[in-house]
ChimeraX commands (.cxc) that place a marker at each C-alpha (Angstrom):
marker #1 position 40.41,-37.72,20.36 radius 0.5
marker #1 position 37.35,-37.24,22.48 radius 0.5
marker #1 position 33.89,-38.19,21.38 radius 0.5
marker #1 position 30.43,-37.84,22.81 radius 0.5
marker #1 position 27.34,-39.93,22.52 radius 0.5
marker #1 position 23.98,-38.27,22.06 radius 0.5
marker #1 position 20.56,-39.87,21.87 radius 0.5
marker #1 position 17.86,-38.48,19.62 radius 0.5
marker #1 position 14.73,-40.58,19.93 radius 0.5
marker #1 position 15.70,-44.15,19.07 radius 0.5
marker #1 position 18.97,-43.26,17.30 radius 0.5
marker #1 position 22.34,-42.93,19.06 radius 0.5
marker #1 position 24.87,-40.74,17.28 radius 0.5
marker #1 position 28.52,-40.72,18.24 radius 0.5
marker #1 position 30.34,-37.53,17.19 radius 0.5
marker #1 position 34.02,-36.68,17.23 radius 0.5
marker #1 position 35.58,-33.18,17.31 radius 0.5
marker #1 position 35.03,-32.66,13.57 radius 0.5
marker #1 position 31.30,-33.29,14.00 radius 0.5
marker #1 position 31.44,-36.40,11.83 radius 0.5
marker #1 position 29.46,-39.48,12.66 radius 0.5
marker #1 position 31.51,-42.41,13.93 radius 0.5
marker #1 position 28.82,-45.05,13.95 radius 0.5
marker #1 position 26.72,-44.56,10.84 radius 0.5
marker #1 position 28.47,-44.01,7.50 radius 0.5
marker #1 position 25.29,-43.07,5.61 radius 0.5
marker #1 position 24.40,-40.50,8.23 radius 0.5
marker #1 position 27.92,-39.04,7.89 radius 0.5
marker #1 position 27.38,-38.43,4.19 radius 0.5
marker #1 position 23.98,-36.88,4.84 radius 0.5
marker #1 position 25.42,-34.65,7.57 radius 0.5
marker #1 position 28.19,-33.48,5.23 radius 0.5
marker #1 position 25.63,-32.69,2.52 radius 0.5
marker #1 position 23.47,-30.70,4.95 radius 0.5
marker #1 position 26.50,-28.84,6.26 radius 0.5
marker #1 position 27.66,-28.00,2.73 radius 0.5
marker #1 position 24.14,-26.82,1.83 radius 0.5
marker #1 position 23.98,-24.59,4.91 radius 0.5
marker #1 position 27.36,-23.00,4.11 radius 0.5
marker #1 position 26.61,-22.50,0.39 radius 0.5
marker #1 position 25.87,-18.83,-0.36 radius 0.5
marker #1 position 25.64,-18.99,-4.17 radius 0.5
marker #1 position 21.85,-18.79,-4.08 radius 0.5
marker #1 position 22.04,-15.58,-2.07 radius 0.5
marker #1 position 23.62,-13.80,-5.03 radius 0.5
marker #1 position 20.81,-14.87,-7.35 radius 0.5
marker #1 position 18.24,-13.63,-4.85 radius 0.5
marker #1 position 20.04,-10.29,-4.56 radius 0.5
marker #1 position 20.04,-9.86,-8.35 radius 0.5
marker #1 position 16.36,-10.74,-8.42 radius 0.5
marker #1 position 15.59,-8.11,-5.78 radius 0.5
marker #1 position 17.59,-5.49,-7.70 radius 0.5
marker #1 position 15.71,-6.33,-10.92 radius 0.5
marker #1 position 12.38,-6.07,-9.08 radius 0.5
marker #1 position 13.39,-2.70,-7.62 radius 0.5
marker #1 position 14.37,-1.39,-11.07 radius 0.5
marker #1 position 11.05,-2.64,-12.49 radius 0.5
marker #1 position 9.08,-0.88,-9.74 radius 0.5
marker #1 position 11.04,2.33,-10.41 radius 0.5
marker #1 position 10.36,2.12,-14.14 radius 0.5
marker #1 position 6.66,1.50,-13.58 radius 0.5
marker #1 position 6.43,4.45,-11.19 radius 0.5
marker #1 position 8.31,6.76,-13.60 radius 0.5
marker #1 position 6.30,5.70,-16.65 radius 0.5
marker #1 position 3.03,6.06,-14.73 radius 0.5
marker #1 position 3.99,9.58,-13.64 radius 0.5
marker #1 position 5.00,10.54,-17.19 radius 0.5
marker #1 position 2.23,8.55,-18.87 radius 0.5
marker #1 position 0.16,11.40,-20.31 radius 0.5
marker #1 position 3.08,13.42,-21.68 radius 0.5
marker #1 position 4.80,10.27,-22.95 radius 0.5
marker #1 position 1.63,9.28,-24.77 radius 0.5
marker #1 position 1.46,12.71,-26.41 radius 0.5
marker #1 position 5.11,12.46,-27.51 radius 0.5
marker #1 position 4.58,9.03,-29.10 radius 0.5
marker #1 position 1.40,10.22,-30.80 radius 0.5
marker #1 position 3.26,13.23,-32.23 radius 0.5
marker #1 position 6.13,11.01,-33.47 radius 0.5
marker #1 position 3.67,8.55,-35.04 radius 0.5
marker #1 position 1.75,11.36,-36.76 radius 0.5
marker #1 position 4.95,12.92,-38.06 radius 0.5
marker #1 position 6.18,9.58,-39.42 radius 0.5
marker #1 position 2.83,8.86,-41.07 radius 0.5
marker #1 position 2.70,12.27,-42.81 radius 0.5
marker #1 position 6.36,11.98,-43.88 radius 0.5
marker #1 position 5.81,8.57,-45.46 radius 0.5
marker #1 position 2.71,9.71,-47.40 radius 0.5
marker link #1:1,2 radius 0.2
marker link #1:2,3 radius 0.2
marker link #1:3,4 radius 0.2
marker link #1:4,5 radius 0.2
marker link #1:5,6 radius 0.2
marker link #1:6,7 radius 0.2
marker link #1:7,8 radius 0.2
marker link #1:8,9 radius 0.2
marker link #1:9,10 radius 0.2
marker link #1:10,11 radius 0.2
marker link #1:11,12 radius 0.2
marker link #1:12,13 radius 0.2
marker link #1:13,14 radius 0.2
marker link #1:14,15 radius 0.2
marker link #1:15,16 radius 0.2
marker link #1:16,17 radius 0.2
marker link #1:17,18 radius 0.2
marker link #1:18,19 radius 0.2
marker link #1:19,20 radius 0.2
marker link #1:20,21 radius 0.2
marker link #1:21,22 radius 0.2
marker link #1:22,23 radius 0.2
marker link #1:23,24 radius 0.2
marker link #1:24,25 radius 0.2
marker link #1:25,26 radius 0.2
marker link #1:26,27 radius 0.2
marker link #1:27,28 radius 0.2
marker link #1:28,29 radius 0.2
marker link #1:29,30 radius 0.2
marker link #1:30,31 radius 0.2
marker link #1:31,32 radius 0.2
marker link #1:32,33 radius 0.2
marker link #1:33,34 radius 0.2
marker link #1:34,35 radius 0.2
marker link #1:35,36 radius 0.2
marker link #1:36,37 radius 0.2
marker link #1:37,38 radius 0.2
marker link #1:38,39 radius 0.2
marker link #1:39,40 radius 0.2
marker link #1:40,41 radius 0.2
marker link #1:41,42 radius 0.2
marker link #1:42,43 radius 0.2
marker link #1:43,44 radius 0.2
marker link #1:44,45 radius 0.2
marker link #1:45,46 radius 0.2
marker link #1:46,47 radius 0.2
marker link #1:47,48 radius 0.2
marker link #1:48,49 radius 0.2
marker link #1:49,50 radius 0.2
marker link #1:50,51 radius 0.2
marker link #1:51,52 radius 0.2
marker link #1:52,53 radius 0.2
marker link #1:53,54 radius 0.2
marker link #1:54,55 radius 0.2
marker link #1:55,56 radius 0.2
marker link #1:56,57 radius 0.2
marker link #1:57,58 radius 0.2
marker link #1:58,59 radius 0.2
marker link #1:59,60 radius 0.2
marker link #1:60,61 radius 0.2
marker link #1:61,62 radius 0.2
marker link #1:62,63 radius 0.2
marker link #1:63,64 radius 0.2
marker link #1:64,65 radius 0.2
marker link #1:65,66 radius 0.2
marker link #1:66,67 radius 0.2
marker link #1:67,68 radius 0.2
marker link #1:68,69 radius 0.2
marker link #1:69,70 radius 0.2
marker link #1:70,71 radius 0.2
marker link #1:71,72 radius 0.2
marker link #1:72,73 radius 0.2
marker link #1:73,74 radius 0.2
marker link #1:74,75 radius 0.2
marker link #1:75,76 radius 0.2
marker link #1:76,77 radius 0.2
marker link #1:77,78 radius 0.2
marker link #1:78,79 radius 0.2
marker link #1:79,80 radius 0.2
marker link #1:80,81 radius 0.2
marker link #1:81,82 radius 0.2
marker link #1:82,83 radius 0.2
marker link #1:83,84 radius 0.2
marker link #1:84,85 radius 0.2
marker link #1:85,86 radius 0.2
marker link #1:86,87 radius 0.2
view
């Protein structure tokens, strides 16, 4: 088992092959948490779904803006027809 000693500022960290700290137990836990956070990709899926939803929303806005006038006329006709039918 080989280990190396590195100095960062005033702190000396001794690492073994598994990149775990040999000298500071609290730092070992922190390092494991940071490593787990860096490897975690579950947030990437949420971001991808958010980007897809945003893309769909932009597409809907563009389509409804392009069809706005004719869509307004269709809804007006439907509303008029329903109002006369209920009278």
